[in-house]
N, C-alpha and C positions, 0 to 999 in steps of 0.2 A: 025258402032256402036248400042250394043243391046239397046236397047229400053226397060224398066224395068217396071212393071206394079206391085202392089199389091195384085191388086183386080182383077179376073176374074172373068167373068158372064158365064152362063154354061146354056144350053138348050140343054132337055134330050128328049128321046123317047125311047117305046122300042125296040130295034133292030129286025133286021128279022126272027132273031134265038127264037124271044122271051123269053128270060131267062137276055139278058146283056141289060144296057139302051146303048144307041149313042148319045154323047153328042158332041155338036160343041161347042167351047168357042168364047168369045170375052172382048174387050175392055170395052164396054161401057152395061147400066144397058139395056136399048131399043135392045141390041144384033144387031147392027146394022154394027158394027166395027171387022168383024174374029180379034183376035189375032193369033198372028205368034208362030208355034210349032217349038223346044219343049217352052215350058213354060219358062218363068224366073224371078227372082226379085232379086233386089240390095240386095247386101253383107251382105250392114248392115241395110236391113229391119228387118231380125227374123222373119217376120212370111210371107204368101201370104192367101188371100181370096179367096173364092169360095164360088160368091153367084148365087142363082137359078136364071137366067135372064128371063127376058119377052116374054110369048109364049112355056114358058118350058112344056112336055107335064104329064111330072113327078115330085115329089116334091123330094127335097134333104132331104136326112135326116142326113148324116154323109160322113167321109171320114176314110180309114186306108190310114197309108204312111208309108213308110220305107225308111231309107237312104241306097242308090245301095251302093254295094260295102260292106256292114258290114255282117253280120252274119244274116241267114234268121230266126229272131225272134218275135217274136209281143208279146207288153205288152199293160199295159193300157196308154204307154205314146206314142202307135204308134194308138190312135184312137182319135176323136173328132163328136161329135155331132151336129148335126147344129143345130143354135138357131135363129127363124128368116129368114131359108130359106140360113142363111152365115154358114159355115165351114169355121175352122182357122187351115191351118196347120204352125207350128211351123220350123223355123229353125233356126241352130244356126250362131248366127253373129262374121261375122271376119273370117269364115270357110268355104270354098267351096263344098259345097256338092252335089248331084244331088238326091232329092226325087222319088219313086217310089207313086204316090196317086190313091187307086181305090175310086172312090165318089160310095156314096151307095143311091138310089133312091127309091122313091116306088108311087106305084098307088096314083093318087089326095083322098083326101074324107074318104078312108078304106085302111088301109096298109094291103091284101092281098099276094102282092110279094114284093119280092126285089129285087132288078134289080145293079148288080154292075157296073160301068165302066170299060173301058178298061185301060190302065196305061199310065194316062198322066205324062211325067216324068216332073219335076219343078225343076230347079237349080237357085242358089243363088249365082250368080259369072258370067265369062267370060267362061265356059267350052263349048266344043263342046258338 
């Protein structure tokens, strides 16, 4: 049985390539309990929150996301800005989907560089 989580806490730092964010995902705000990948939320939930976790070197600015298997187009419905270190990714209730999510980070204090995360997939149901 899968444990569904609504909120994932993320610690991010600049990856060794200097252009990406290296991310670790957790189920608690103190970032002590690692999340199991792939990430998943309940099919009845309708959303998943990503929250900047304790000890993150980078600041969470927002996310782009897209349902996998659909046309690769981006619209204003595929972006969410972070508010107070939290970004919400919407899911359709009652329909199983997997979304590719790219979190967007910056340096703390002053936005000099944007750092995208790798593409964590989030499913809302019992998908492989």
